[in-house]
TILUM-140166 format. One record per residue: residue in three letters; x, y, z of N, C-alpha, C in turn; residue number from 0. Coordinates in steps of 0.001 Angstrom, whole numbers, always signed. Example, Ala and Ser with C-alpha at 12.3 -4.5 7.8 and 13.67 -1.06 7.14 Angstrom:
aa n.u n.v n.w ca.u ca.v ca.w c.u c.v c.w i
ALA +13190 -5690 +7800 +12300 -4500 +7800 +13200 -3300 +7800 0 .
SER +12850 -2250 +7080 +13670 -1060 +7140 +12900 +30 +7870 1 .
//
This chain:
aa n.u n.v n.w ca.u ca.v ca.w c.u c.v c.w i
MET +113771 +102000 +180891 +114134 +103789 +180940 +112729 +104124 +180419 0 .
ASP +112131 +104592 +181084 +110957 +105107 +180682 +110386 +106752 +179692 1 .
THR +110510 +105904 +178625 +110209 +107513 +177234 +108897 +108441 +176956 2 .
ARG +107762 +108560 +178194 +106759 +108767 +178241 +107290 +110044 +178737 3 .
PRO +105988 +111005 +177812 +106735 +112718 +178391 +106067 +112323 +180029 4 .
PRO +106811 +114064 +180418 +105902 +114503 +181439 +105103 +114700 +181769 5 .
GLN +103745 +114156 +182708 +102936 +114595 +182370 +102819 +115833 +183055 6 .
ILE +102117 +116495 +182471 +101239 +118185 +182902 +100144 +118284 +183505 7 .
ASP +99987 +119037 +184793 +98987 +118880 +185336 +97891 +119882 +184605 8 .
GLN +97022 +119231 +184316 +96051 +120494 +183258 +94383 +120625 +184735 9 .
PRO +94015 +121987 +184576 +93246 +121697 +185615 +91499 +121388 +184729 10 .
PRO +90744 +121157 +185860 +89861 +120462 +185211 +88986 +120956 +184320 11 .
LEU +87841 +120254 +183492 +87625 +121005 +181896 +86350 +121807 +182867 12 .
ALA +85952 +121679 +183603 +85431 +123186 +184082 +86029 +124694 +184401 13 .
ALA +87099 +124166 +184845 +88155 +125741 +185169 +88772 +126479 +183716 14 .
ARG +88787 +124984 +183106 +89186 +125687 +181612 +88411 +126228 +180865 15 .
VAL +86811 +125967 +180788 +85662 +126357 +180505 +85529 +128336 +180608 16 .
VAL +85995 +128161 +181788 +85821 +129368 +182716 +86631 +130448 +181874 17 .
ASP +88194 +129635 +181821 +89147 +130433 +181389 +88720 +131179 +180197 18 .
ALA +88049 +129801 +179656 +87669 +130199 +177780 +86913 +131766 +177975 19 .
ARG +85914 +131671 +178972 +84988 +132767 +178830 +85040 +133473 +178938 20 .
ARG +86257 +133486 +180287 +86812 +134851 +180615 +87741 +135868 +179523 21 .
GLU +89029 +135229 +178558 +89239 +135390 +177959 +88751 +135732 +176581 22 .
LEU +87362 +135228 +176475 +86721 +135569 +174745 +85901 +137104 +175722 23 .
SER +85603 +136790 +177007 +84619 +138164 +177127 +85933 +139492 +177174 24 .
ASP +87161 +139136 +177859 +87941 +139984 +177742 +88385 +140842 +176155 25 .
HIS +88212 +140029 +175374 +88479 +140069 +174112 +86786 +140619 +173454 26 .
PRO +86273 +140595 +172957 +84849 +140601 +172160 +84844 +140635 +171290 27 .
MET +85892 +142093 +170310 +86697 +141883 +168673 +86783 +141093 +168365 28 .
TYR +87752 +139474 +168958 +88283 +138268 +168377 +86485 +137638 +168131 29 .
VAL +86130 +137670 +168979 +84734 +137160 +168651 +83813 +137624 +167708 30 .
LEU +83755 +138978 +167785 +82929 +139078 +166507 +84041 +139189 +164985 31 .
GLY +84970 +139324 +164920 +86002 +139186 +164148 +85604 +137819 +163798 32 .
THR +85406 +136788 +164005 +85443 +135200 +164120 +84164 +135143 +163543 33 .
LEU +83562 +135696 +164172 +82017 +135649 +163875 +81513 +136176 +162445 34 .
LEU +82235 +137359 +162022 +82241 +137831 +160809 +83150 +137587 +159870 35 .
LEU +83819 +136756 +159957 +84268 +135606 +158902 +83700 +134565 +158576 36 .
ALA +83065 +134023 +159418 +82408 +132749 +159464 +81120 +132725 +158783 37 .
LEU +80662 +134017 +158874 +79262 +133957 +157976 +79380 +134768 +156733 38 .
LEU +80884 +136269 +156338 +81459 +135755 +154957 +81351 +134429 +154865 39 .
ILE +82040 +133675 +155208 +82516 +132196 +154096 +81390 +131565 +153831 40 .
ALA +80272 +131150 +155105 +79002 +130636 +155163 +78280 +131113 +153856 41 .
THR +78665 +132478 +153678 +77434 +133202 +152825 +77904 +132397 +151521 42 .
ASN +79442 +132604 +151318 +79567 +132411 +149848 +79803 +131521 +150080 43 .
ILE +79295 +129607 +150201 +79325 +128775 +149978 +78315 +128979 +149546 44 .
ALA +76839 +129310 +150486 +75584 +129589 +149691 +75234 +130166 +148518 45 .
SER +75964 +130847 +148418 +75922 +132360 +147578 +77683 +132111 +146441 46 .
PRO +77961 +131153 +145773 +79264 +131517 +144689 +79248 +132959 +144696 47 .
GLY +80452 +133862 +144090 +80363 +135402 +143861 +79944 +135147 +144539 48 .
PHE +79538 +135198 +146118 +79566 +137091 +147583 +80337 +137603 +146856 49 .
LEU +81759 +137042 +147245 +82724 +137663 +147476 +83658 +138330 +146497 50 .
LEU +82534 +138846 +145802 +83798 +139340 +144468 +83202 +141008 +144900 51 .
PRO +84482 +141729 +144519 +84197 +142670 +144921 +83902 +143696 +144198 52 .
GLY +82455 +143088 +142675 +81070 +144362 +142779 +80544 +144381 +144122 53 .
ASN +79778 +142602 +143993 +79059 +142705 +145113 +79979 +143167 +146328 54 .
LEU +80466 +143263 +146879 +80984 +143183 +148388 +81021 +145303 +148348 55 .
SER +80930 +145608 +147024 +81187 +147296 +146761 +79605 +148208 +146600 56 .
THR +78653 +146674 +146168 +77251 +146818 +146017 +76874 +146647 +147782 57 .
THR +77093 +146023 +148448 +76283 +145338 +149964 +77252 +146897 +150892 58 .
LEU +78616 +147043 +150422 +78453 +148403 +151649 +77984 +149312 +151064 59 .
LEU +78448 +149861 +149754 +77291 +150825 +149409 +75835 +151130 +150609 60 .
ASN +74845 +149348 +150175 +73644 +149864 +150597 +73377 +149831 +151498 61 .
ALA +74715 +149445 +152731 +74128 +149545 +153657 +75245 +150738 +154556 62 .
ALA +75519 +152028 +153907 +76272 +152794 +154408 +75578 +153434 +155353 63 .
PRO +74253 +154148 +154726 +73682 +154469 +155629 +73110 +154193 +156729 64 .
LEU +72535 +153086 +157113 +72128 +152257 +158354 +73370 +152477 +159322 65 .
GLY +74639 +152478 +158524 +75862 +152687 +159205 +76321 +153687 +159665 66 .
LEU +75801 +155148 +158900 +75443 +156605 +159454 +74689 +157005 +160834 67 .
LEU +73513 +156155 +160690 +72801 +155874 +161322 +72791 +155205 +162785 68 .
ALA +73636 +154230 +162959 +74040 +153614 +164186 +75213 +153576 +164524 69 .
ALA +76469 +154741 +163644 +77232 +155854 +164560 +76793 +156365 +165564 70 .
GLY +76104 +157365 +164934 +75509 +158646 +165376 +74821 +158253 +166804 71 .
GLN +73561 +156985 +166559 +73132 +157034 +167657 +73946 +156360 +168885 72 .
THR +74581 +155547 +168250 +76102 +155346 +169249 +76310 +156126 +170181 73 .
ILE +76407 +156950 +169234 +77482 +158378 +170395 +75777 +158860 +171038 74 .
VAL +74915 +158773 +170896 +73843 +159219 +171847 +73426 +158392 +173344 75 .
LEU +73825 +156644 +172786 +73739 +155980 +173673 +75062 +156242 +174692 76 .
LEU +75957 +156242 +174636 +77501 +156540 +175394 +77362 +157449 +175922 77 .
THR +76316 +159027 +175216 +76495 +160105 +176020 +75824 +160152 +177051 78 .
GLY +74842 +159487 +176868 +73685 +159270 +178203 +73115 +159698 +177640 79 .
GLY +72323 +159942 +176717 +70843 +160144 +175535 +70519 +159360 +175623 80 .
ILE +68992 +159128 +175045 +67898 +157700 +174920 +67584 +158298 +173254 81 .
ASP +67761 +158141 +172674 +67105 +158688 +171556 +66653 +157354 +170563 82 .
LEU +65633 +157110 +170819 +64922 +155768 +170368 +64237 +156364 +168628 83 .
SER +64091 +157572 +168431 +63457 +158269 +167227 +64141 +157841 +166449 84 .
VAL +65843 +157621 +165977 +65891 +158099 +164320 +65449 +156752 +163779 85 .
SER +65132 +155777 +163741 +64587 +155079 +162729 +63247 +155627 +162510 86 .
ALA +62468 +156022 +162893 +61240 +156890 +163065 +61587 +158042 +161843 87 .
ILE +62077 +159021 +162451 +62262 +160225 +161637 +63288 +159959 +160059 88 .
ALA +64216 +158324 +159949 +64639 +158282 +158834 +63564 +158013 +157698 89 .
THR +62855 +157013 +158512 +61283 +156165 +157740 +60547 +156907 +157303 90 .
ILE +60226 +158254 +157782 +59696 +159735 +157615 +60150 +161201 +156613 91 .
GLY +61389 +160382 +156159 +62422 +161653 +155399 +62289 +160374 +154489 92 .
ALA +62448 +158704 +154270 +62652 +158600 +153087 +61045 +158477 +152241 93 .
PHE +60537 +158627 +153200 +58957 +158501 +152745 +58470 +159703 +151890 94 .
PHE +59148 +161350 +152841 +58975 +161900 +152229 +59809 +162843 +150602 95 .
LEU +60614 +162188 +151151 +61359 +161923 +149953 +60660 +160539 +148708 96 .
ALA +60782 +160128 +148758 +59851 +159184 +148008 +59152 +159947 +147317 97 .
GLN +58042 +160086 +147838 +56670 +160800 +147489 +57103 +162228 +146501 98 .
GLN +57609 +163397 +147475 +58290 +164554 +146230 +59309 +164299 +144969 99 .
GLY +59656 +162901 +144857 +60866 +162880 +144648 +61137 +163315 +143055 100 .
GLY +59922 +162405 +142537 +59537 +163189 +140879 +58955 +164629 +140186 101 .
SER +58845 +165201 +141866 +57941 +166837 +141083 +59399 +167906 +141568 102 .
SER +59879 +167325 +142218 +61672 +168499 +142784 +62496 +167195 +142837 103 .
ALA +63126 +167522 +142750 +64414 +166550 +143751 +65196 +166989 +143888 104 .
PRO +65789 +168767 +144186 +66493 +169632 +144863 +65594 +170195 +146244 105 .
LEU +64443 +170092 +145872 +63552 +170578 +146625 +63264 +168801 +147935 106 .
ALA +62776 +167959 +147235 +62368 +167019 +147514 +63844 +166665 +148879 107 .
ILE +64617 +166851 +148589 +66368 +166873 +149166 +66348 +167220 +150603 108 .
VAL +65740 +168315 +150135 +65991 +169866 +151051 +64716 +169308 +152422 109 .
GLY +63560 +169160 +151784 +62351 +168569 +152612 +62897 +167634 +153493 110 .
ALA +63072 +165696 +153644 +63953 +165246 +153649 +64609 +165725 +155309 111 .
LEU +65627 +166874 +154450 +66925 +167266 +155614 +65637 +167943 +156654 112 .
GLY +65030 +168663 +156372 +64046 +169380 +156907 +63481 +168506 +157725 113 .
ILE +62965 +167739 +157031 +62682 +166518 +158343 +63081 +166107 +159449 114 .
GLY +64372 +165610 +158758 +65850 +164917 +160073 +65784 +166087 +161274 115 .
LEU +65715 +167330 +160483 +65932 +168233 +162097 +65237 +168079 +163211 116 .
//
């Protein structure tokens, strides 16, 4: 009596690679999530304590302004507008704020916001 499991015909390796690529291109969020998880794990291995709540909070607070700029720029690009001056305006506003911040903080903030308009 033959006790071997029945053979299942599998497609050749090249066809399986094409199927995997198609599956990954259909679900890019899985790829991004996996890459983010791998990056977090690698960073925690290289710098133990990276995933502590205080450090994550500080990292997210420091990244928030860039995230807001990126979200706004994404909306502009998705609606068909091309505006690549966002980083230049943000830099000029930050420079003005840094230069004027010592004399009058409210005036410096209003000036930096005015530059952004």
